[in-house]
TORKOL-4160 file (C-alpha; in steps of 0.2 Angstrom, whole numbers, padded with zeros to 4 digits, m for minus):
166
<pt num="1" X="0000" Y="0000" Z="0000"/>
<pt num="2" X="0007" Y="0017" Z="m0005"/>
<pt num="3" X="m0003" Y="0028" Z="0006"/>
<pt num="4" X="m0012" Y="0036" Z="m0008"/>
<pt num="5" X="m0030" Y="0041" Z="m0005"/>
<pt num="6" X="m0037" Y="0027" Z="m0017"/>
<pt num="7" X="m0027" Y="0014" Z="m0007"/>
<pt num="8" X="m0038" Y="0016" Z="0009"/>
<pt num="9" X="m0053" Y="0006" Z="0012"/>
<pt num="10" X="m0069" Y="0016" Z="0009"/>
<pt num="11" X="m0075" Y="0014" Z="0027"/>
<pt num="12" X="m0058" Y="0018" Z="0035"/>
<pt num="13" X="m0059" Y="0037" Z="0032"/>
<pt num="14" X="m0062" Y="0048" Z="0048"/>
<pt num="15" X="m0080" Y="0050" Z="0049"/>
<pt num="16" X="m0080" Y="0067" Z="0057"/>
<pt num="17" X="m0069" Y="0075" Z="0044"/>
<pt num="18" X="m0080" Y="0069" Z="0029"/>
<pt num="19" X="m0095" Y="0080" Z="0031"/>
<pt num="20" X="m0083" Y="0095" Z="0032"/>
<pt num="21" X="m0074" Y="0090" Z="0017"/>
<pt num="22" X="m0090" Y="0087" Z="0007"/>
<pt num="23" X="m0097" Y="0105" Z="0012"/>
<pt num="24" X="m0080" Y="0113" Z="0007"/>
<pt num="25" X="m0079" Y="0104" Z="m0009"/>
<pt num="26" X="m0097" Y="0108" Z="m0013"/>
<pt num="27" X="m0094" Y="0126" Z="m0011"/>
<pt num="28" X="m0077" Y="0125" Z="m0020"/>
<pt num="29" X="m0084" Y="0116" Z="m0035"/>
<pt num="30" X="m0098" Y="0129" Z="m0037"/>
<pt num="31" X="m0086" Y="0144" Z="m0035"/>
<pt num="32" X="m0073" Y="0137" Z="m0047"/>
<pt num="33" X="m0087" Y="0133" Z="m0060"/>
<pt num="34" X="m0092" Y="0151" Z="m0059"/>
<pt num="35" X="m0074" Y="0157" Z="m0060"/>
<pt num="36" X="m0071" Y="0146" Z="m0075"/>
<pt num="37" X="m0086" Y="0153" Z="m0084"/>
<pt num="38" X="m0081" Y="0171" Z="m0080"/>
<pt num="39" X="m0065" Y="0168" Z="m0088"/>
<pt num="40" X="m0071" Y="0158" Z="m0103"/>
<pt num="41" X="m0061" Y="0143" Z="m0098"/>
<pt num="42" X="m0064" Y="0124" Z="m0099"/>
<pt num="43" X="m0061" Y="0113" Z="m0084"/>
<pt num="44" X="m0046" Y="0105" Z="m0092"/>
<pt num="45" X="m0039" Y="0122" Z="m0096"/>
<pt num="46" X="m0042" Y="0127" Z="m0078"/>
<pt num="47" X="m0033" Y="0111" Z="m0072"/>
<pt num="48" X="m0018" Y="0114" Z="m0083"/>
<pt num="49" X="m0016" Y="0131" Z="m0075"/>
<pt num="50" X="m0017" Y="0124" Z="m0058"/>
<pt num="51" X="m0004" Y="0110" Z="m0063"/>
<pt num="52" X="0008" Y="0123" Z="m0071"/>
<pt num="53" X="0006" Y="0133" Z="m0055"/>
<pt num="54" X="0013" Y="0119" Z="m0045"/>
<pt num="55" X="0025" Y="0111" Z="m0058"/>
<pt num="56" X="0030" Y="0123" Z="m0071"/>
<pt num="57" X="0038" Y="0123" Z="m0083"/>
<pt num="58" X="0032" Y="0108" Z="m0092"/>
<pt num="59" X="0032" Y="0101" Z="m0109"/>
<pt num="60" X="0015" Y="0098" Z="m0118"/>
<pt num="61" X="0017" Y="0080" Z="m0117"/>
<pt num="62" X="0020" Y="0081" Z="m0098"/>
<pt num="63" X="0004" Y="0092" Z="m0097"/>
<pt num="64" X="m0005" Y="0079" Z="m0107"/>
<pt num="65" X="0000" Y="0065" Z="m0096"/>
<pt num="66" X="m0005" Y="0074" Z="m0081"/>
<pt num="67" X="m0022" Y="0079" Z="m0087"/>
<pt num="68" X="m0025" Y="0062" Z="m0096"/>
<pt num="69" X="m0028" Y="0070" Z="m0112"/>
<pt num="70" X="m0021" Y="0066" Z="m0130"/>
<pt num="71" X="m0006" Y="0076" Z="m0136"/>
<pt num="72" X="m0016" Y="0084" Z="m0149"/>
<pt num="73" X="m0030" Y="0089" Z="m0137"/>
<pt num="74" X="m0017" Y="0096" Z="m0125"/>
<pt num="75" X="m0008" Y="0105" Z="m0139"/>
<pt num="76" X="m0024" Y="0114" Z="m0144"/>
<pt num="77" X="m0028" Y="0118" Z="m0125"/>
<pt num="78" X="m0011" Y="0126" Z="m0123"/>
<pt num="79" X="m0013" Y="0136" Z="m0139"/>
<pt num="80" X="m0029" Y="0143" Z="m0133"/>
<pt num="81" X="m0022" Y="0147" Z="m0116"/>
<pt num="82" X="m0007" Y="0155" Z="m0124"/>
<pt num="83" X="m0019" Y="0165" Z="m0135"/>
<pt num="84" X="m0028" Y="0171" Z="m0119"/>
<pt num="85" X="m0011" Y="0176" Z="m0113"/>
<pt num="86" X="m0012" Y="0164" Z="m0098"/>
<pt num="87" X="0002" Y="0153" Z="m0103"/>
<pt num="88" X="0020" Y="0156" Z="m0110"/>
<pt num="89" X="0028" Y="0145" Z="m0122"/>
<pt num="90" X="0047" Y="0145" Z="m0123"/>
<pt num="91" X="0061" Y="0135" Z="m0130"/>
<pt num="92" X="0069" Y="0122" Z="m0119"/>
<pt num="93" X="0087" Y="0128" Z="m0116"/>
<pt num="94" X="0093" Y="0110" Z="m0116"/>
<pt num="95" X="0084" Y="0105" Z="m0132"/>
<pt num="96" X="0078" Y="0119" Z="m0143"/>
<pt num="97" X="0066" Y="0108" Z="m0153"/>
<pt num="98" X="0056" Y="0106" Z="m0136"/>
<pt num="99" X="0045" Y="0119" Z="m0129"/>
<pt num="100" X="0042" Y="0123" Z="m0111"/>
<pt num="101" X="0025" Y="0129" Z="m0105"/>
<pt num="102" X="0023" Y="0140" Z="m0090"/>
<pt num="103" X="0011" Y="0152" Z="m0082"/>
<pt num="104" X="0011" Y="0170" Z="m0089"/>
<pt num="105" X="0008" Y="0184" Z="m0077"/>
<pt num="106" X="m0011" Y="0184" Z="m0081"/>
<pt num="107" X="m0011" Y="0165" Z="m0078"/>
<pt num="108" X="m0002" Y="0168" Z="m0061"/>
<pt num="109" X="m0015" Y="0181" Z="m0056"/>
<pt num="110" X="m0029" Y="0170" Z="m0061"/>
<pt num="111" X="m0022" Y="0155" Z="m0050"/>
<pt num="112" X="m0019" Y="0168" Z="m0036"/>
<pt num="113" X="m0037" Y="0173" Z="m0037"/>
<pt num="114" X="m0043" Y="0154" Z="m0036"/>
<pt num="115" X="m0032" Y="0152" Z="m0020"/>
<pt num="116" X="m0040" Y="0168" Z="m0013"/>
<pt num="117" X="m0057" Y="0162" Z="m0016"/>
<pt num="118" X="m0053" Y="0145" Z="m0009"/>
<pt num="119" X="m0047" Y="0154" Z="0007"/>
<pt num="120" X="m0063" Y="0164" Z="0008"/>
<pt num="121" X="m0073" Y="0149" Z="0006"/>
<pt num="122" X="m0064" Y="0140" Z="0020"/>
<pt num="123" X="m0066" Y="0156" Z="0031"/>
<pt num="124" X="m0084" Y="0157" Z="0028"/>
<pt num="125" X="m0086" Y="0138" Z="0033"/>
<pt num="126" X="m0077" Y="0141" Z="0049"/>
<pt num="127" X="m0084" Y="0158" Z="0053"/>
<pt num="128" X="m0094" Y="0151" Z="0068"/>
<pt num="129" X="m0080" Y="0140" Z="0075"/>
<pt num="130" X="m0072" Y="0147" Z="0091"/>
<pt num="131" X="m0055" Y="0154" Z="0090"/>
<pt num="132" X="m0048" Y="0140" Z="0101"/>
<pt num="133" X="m0056" Y="0126" Z="0091"/>
<pt num="134" X="m0049" Y="0134" Z="0075"/>
<pt num="135" X="m0032" Y="0135" Z="0082"/>
<pt num="136" X="m0033" Y="0117" Z="0087"/>
<pt num="137" X="m0039" Y="0111" Z="0070"/>
<pt num="138" X="m0025" Y="0122" Z="0062"/>
<pt num="139" X="m0012" Y="0114" Z="0073"/>
<pt num="140" X="m0018" Y="0096" Z="0070"/>
<pt num="141" X="m0019" Y="0099" Z="0051"/>
<pt num="142" X="m0001" Y="0107" Z="0051"/>
<pt num="143" X="0005" Y="0091" Z="0059"/>
<pt num="144" X="m0005" Y="0080" Z="0046"/>
<pt num="145" X="0002" Y="0090" Z="0032"/>
<pt num="146" X="0020" Y="0088" Z="0039"/>
<pt num="147" X="0018" Y="0069" Z="0040"/>
<pt num="148" X="0010" Y="0068" Z="0023"/>
<pt num="149" X="0025" Y="0078" Z="0016"/>
<pt num="150" X="0038" Y="0067" Z="0025"/>
<pt num="151" X="0029" Y="0051" Z="0018"/>
<pt num="152" X="0029" Y="0059" Z="0000"/>
<pt num="153" X="0048" Y="0064" Z="0002"/>
<pt num="154" X="0052" Y="0046" Z="0008"/>
<pt num="155" X="0043" Y="0038" Z="m0006"/>
<pt num="156" X="0051" Y="0050" Z="m0019"/>
<pt num="157" X="0068" Y="0046" Z="m0011"/>
<pt num="158" X="0064" Y="0027" Z="m0012"/>
<pt num="159" X="0060" Y="0029" Z="m0030"/>
<pt num="160" X="0075" Y="0039" Z="m0034"/>
<pt num="161" X="0086" Y="0026" Z="m0025"/>
<pt num="162" X="0078" Y="0011" Z="m0035"/>
<pt num="163" X="0082" Y="0021" Z="m0051"/>
<pt num="164" X="0100" Y="0023" Z="m0046"/>
<pt num="165" X="0101" Y="0004" Z="m0044"/>
<pt num="166" X="0094" Y="0000" Z="m0061"/>
């Protein structure tokens, strides 16, 4: 078992946390759908922007693999986002035949807006929670995030070690 969410048994999730996650996700999906429509984007385009915020620069083939889209579809998606001035396409300094895709300033601003809206949604959901309970939840979640990051780092180190032995 790798510790990824899909590896867990469906009934093993913390039951108290799920209703909160469902409420948050319901609000987030509604808000992100509005944002996508406001900016004339498709959900795959929006997903590409979010991916490139976390992982840029990337090649079109890397974006296609991440989004589970064909290379042709992803190439058109990137073309449209470059045309909207949300992405930049630059030569790869290591291989001039390859192009690297990254967020343009307008793309970074749009992703920043989505993060601000996500924070506002979270704030609205927690509005009536006492400061002491909020602080306790924040501490607990910080610990969980640190543990998840440590596990991810260990898994990546294990993968890198196995590649070195190949």
